[in-house]
C-alpha positions in Angstrom: 15.8 -9.1 2.8 12.9 -10.5 0.7 14.9 -10.2 -2.5 17.8 -12.0 -0.8 15.7 -14.8 0.5 13.3 -15.6 -2.4 13.8 -16.6 -6.0 12.9 -14.0 -8.6 10.1 -16.1 -10.1 8.3 -16.1 -6.7 9.0 -12.5 -5.8 5.5 -11.3 -6.3 4.0 -13.9 -4.0 6.7 -13.1 -1.4 5.9 -9.4 -1.3 2.2 -10.2 -1.1 2.7 -12.4 2.0 4.7 -9.5 3.5 2.0 -7.0 2.8 -0.9 -9.2 4.1 0.6 -8.6 7.6 -0.9 -5.1 7.4 -4.4 -6.4 6.8 -4.0 -9.0 9.6 -2.8 -6.2 12.0 -5.8 -4.0 11.1 -8.0 -6.9 12.2 -6.1 -8.3 15.2 -5.0 -4.9 16.6 -8.4 -3.4 17.4 -9.7 -6.8 18.4 -7.0 -7.3 21.0 -7.4 -3.8 22.3 -11.1 -4.2 22.6 -10.8 -7.2 24.9 -7.7 -6.1 26.8 -9.0 -2.7 27.7 -11.5 -4.3 30.1 -8.5 -5.8 32.0 -5.6 -3.4 31.6 -5.2 0.3 31.2 -4.2 1.8 27.8 -0.7 2.4 29.1 -0.3 -1.2 30.2 -1.6 -2.3 26.8 1.0 -0.2 25.0 3.8 -1.4 27.2 2.7 -5.0 26.6 2.8 -4.5 22.8 6.1 -2.8 23.0 7.7 -5.6 25.1 6.2 -8.3 22.8 7.6 -6.5 19.8 11.1 -6.3 21.4 11.0 -10.0 22.3 10.0 -11.0 18.8 12.7 -8.9 17.4 15.4 -10.5 19.6 14.1 -14.0 18.7 14.2 -13.3 15.0 17.7 -11.8 15.3 19.0 -15.1 16.5 16.9 -17.4 14.4 16.7 -15.7 11.0 19.7 -16.6 8.8 19.2 -13.9 6.1 19.7 -10.2 6.2 23.1 -10.2 7.7 24.6 -8.3 4.7 24.9 -4.6 5.3 23.2 -2.2 2.9 24.7 0.9 1.4 24.1 4.0 3.6 22.2 6.9 2.2 24.4 9.7 0.8 23.6 13.0 -0.8 25.2 11.7 -4.0 22.8 8.7 -4.0 19.8 10.9 -3.3 20.8 13.3 -6.1 21.2 10.4 -8.5 17.9 8.8 -7.5 16.0 12.1 -8.0 17.3 12.2 -11.6 15.8 8.9 -12.5 12.4 8.9 -14.4 11.7 5.5 -12.8 11.9 6.9 -9.3 9.3 9.7 -10.0 7.0 7.3 -11.9 7.0 4.8 -9.0 6.7 7.6 -6.4 3.5 9.0 -8.1 2.1 5.4 -8.3 2.9 4.8 -4.7 1.2 8.0 -3.6 -1.9 7.1 -5.6 -1.8 3.5 -4.3 -1.5 4.7 -0.7 -4.4 7.1 -1.2 -6.6 4.3 -2.6 -5.6 2.0 0.2 -5.2 4.0 3.4 -6.9 7.2 2.3 -10.2 5.7 1.1 -10.0 3.1 3.9 -9.9 5.8 6.6 -12.5 8.2 5.1 -15.1 5.8 3.7 -16.5 5.0 7.2 -16.9 8.7 7.9 -18.7 9.1 4.5 -21.2 6.3 5.5 -21.8 7.8 9.0 -22.5 11.2 7.5 -25.2 9.7 5.5 -26.6 7.8 8.6 -26.1 4.5 6.8 -24.2 2.8 9.6 -23.5 3.2 13.3 -19.9 2.8 14.6 -20.4 -0.9 15.4 -21.6 -1.7 11.9 -18.7 0.3 10.4 -16.2 -1.7 12.4 -17.7 -5.0 11.2 -17.7 -3.7 7.6 -14.0 -2.8 7.9 -13.2 -6.3 9.3 -15.0 -7.9 6.4 -13.1 -5.8 3.9 -9.7 -6.5 5.5 -10.4 -10.3 5.7 -11.1 -10.3 2.0 -8.0 -8.3 1.3 -5.8 -11.1 2.6 -7.0 -13.4 -0.2 -7.1 -10.8 -3.0 -3.5 -9.7 -2.1 -2.3 -13.3 -2.5 -4.1 -13.6 -5.8 -2.4 -10.3 -6.9 1.1 -11.9 -6.2 0.3 -14.9 -8.3 -0.9 -12.7 -11.1 2.2 -10.5 -10.9 4.5 -13.5 -11.2 2.4 -14.9 -14.1 1.8 -11.8 -16.2 4.5 -9.3 -15.1 4.5 -6.1 -13.0 3.4 -3.6 -15.7 0.3 -5.4 -16.8 -0.7 -6.3 -13.2 -0.3 -2.7 -11.9 -2.1 -1.2 -14.8 -5.1 -3.5 -14.5 -5.3 -3.1 -10.7 -5.0 0.7 -10.8 -7.8 0.9 -13.4 -10.1 -1.6 -11.6 -9.5 0.1 -8.2 -10.1 3.5 -9.8 -13.4 2.4 -11.3 -14.6 1.0 -8.0 -13.6 4.2 -6.2 -15.4 6.3 -8.8 -18.5 4.2 -8.4 -18.5 4.7 -4.6 -19.1 8.3 -5.2 -21.3 7.9 -8.3 -23.9 5.5 -6.9 -26.3 6.1 -4.1 -24.6 5.9 -0.6 -26.5 2.8 0.3 -25.1 0.9 -2.7 -21.6 2.2 -2.0 -21.4 0.0 1.1 -21.0 -3.1 -1.1 -18.5 -1.3 -3.4 -16.4 -0.4 -0.4 -16.1 -4.0 0.7 -14.8 -4.7 -2.9 -12.6 -1.6 -3.4 -10.6 -2.0 -0.2 -9.4 -5.6 -1.0 -8.5 -4.5 -4.5 -6.6 -1.5 -3.2 -4.5 -3.7 -0.9 -3.3 -5.5 -4.1 -1.5 -2.4 -5.2 0.9 -2.3 -2.3 2.9 -5.5 -2.9 3.0 -4.7 -6.6 4.4 -1.2 -6.0 6.9 -2.3 -3.4 8.0 -5.1 -5.6 8.7 -2.6 -8.4 10.5 -0.2 -6.1 12.8 -3.0 -4.8 13.8 -4.0 -8.3 15.1 -0.6 -9.6 18.2 -0.8 -7.4 20.6 -3.6 -6.4 19.8 -5.6 -3.2 22.3 -3.6 -1.1 20.4 -0.4 -1.9 16.9 -1.7 -1.2 16.7 -0.1 2.3 18.0 3.2 1.0 15.5 3.5 -1.9 12.6 2.5 0.4 13.6 5.0 3.1 13.7 7.8 0.4 10.4 7.0 -1.4 8.2 5.7 1.5 7.7 9.0 3.3 6.2 10.6 0.1 3.7 7.7 -0.2 2.6 7.9 3.5 2.4 11.7 3.3 -0.1 11.5 0.5 -2.0 8.4 1.4 -2.3 8.9 5.2 -2.1 12.7 5.2 -3.0 14.8 2.1 -5.7 12.7 0.5 -7.7 12.1 3.7 -7.5 15.8 4.4 -8.8 16.7 1.0 -11.6 14.2 1.2 -12.6 15.5 4.6 -12.5 19.0 3.3 -14.8 18.1 0.4 -17.1 16.3 2.9 -17.4 19.6 4.9 -18.5 21.2 1.6 -21.1 18.5 1.1 -19.3 17.2 -2.0 -17.9 14.0 -0.5 -19.1 11.8 -3.3 -17.4 14.1 -5.9 -14.2 13.6 -4.1 -14.3 9.8 -4.5 -15.2 10.3 -8.2 -12.3 12.7 -8.8 -9.8 10.4 -7.0 -11.1 7.4 -8.8 -10.5 9.1 -12.2 -7.0 9.9 -11.0 -6.3 6.2 -10.3 -7.7 5.2 -13.7 -5.4 7.8 -15.4 -2.4 6.4 -13.4 -3.2 2.9 -14.5 -3.4 3.9 -18.2 -0.2 5.9 -18.0 1.5 2.9 -16.2 0.5 0.6 -19.0 2.1 2.8 -21.7 5.4 1.4 -23.0 6.8 5.0 -23.4 6.4 5.5 -19.6 7.1 2.1 -18.1 10.2 1.5 -20.1 12.0 3.8 -17.7 11.2 1.4 -14.9 12.3 -1.6 -17.0 15.5 0.2 -17.8 16.3 0.7 -14.1 15.3 -2.9 -13.3 17.7 -4.2 -16.0 20.5 -1.8 -14.9 20.2 -2.5 -11.2 21.7 -5.9 -11.3 25.4 -4.9 -11.7 25.5 -1.4 -10.4 23.3 1.7 -9.9 24.3 4.7 -11.7 22.4 7.8 -12.8 20.1 7.1 -15.8 
């Protein structure tokens, strides 16, 4: 729907505005629940959110003019074709790393701070809010940079910068890592619109929903599942910091590889080919 509604030269900024909704939700969601729980039960709060979501969906259905064109349904032939594309595997790996840097570190860093008795739960909550507020502005900046300098350069720089910050979280004393976390989290958020922008451009508009539904589960599995579990396991072994360093190096390597013409040309090939038709590479 974004590709259908926005001109190509503003696509980066459009995806950024879309992704900032996640940061706003991370701030408003807990804030609303914190105040509503004194008035309603948790079941009533969930029902209220569900009804509000349904109402907004109905309103948008009648008011929004775009998105009426049907996409192409997923078929085994399309899946088999997509799995043969180097561009798909390149972006899937980058998405997994990006989700790990965004959701994985975001979920586990507060636990790291509490294990070192640096912050209580209230202070951790305030730190997270600060990081997420900053991420709204950094994400918008990332969209402007993507439209100005291109996806490849923007992704490579952001992966390397975020990897360096993640490495430093584990390399410096825990007390200093508090500041680094408030910087790393906003930078990590910048990766999400860039990756989703790239994913949407390797197929025609009518196949956007199909490609996202195929690739997104892998990213969430790694970012919200595997990577937090690995970091938690390393924390139980008292090598939490080394886990941040290792994952930070992985991000730096991903950024360097993304910047190589020999690698990224596969993505550019799919982007060029996606305009008329999607065939196997």
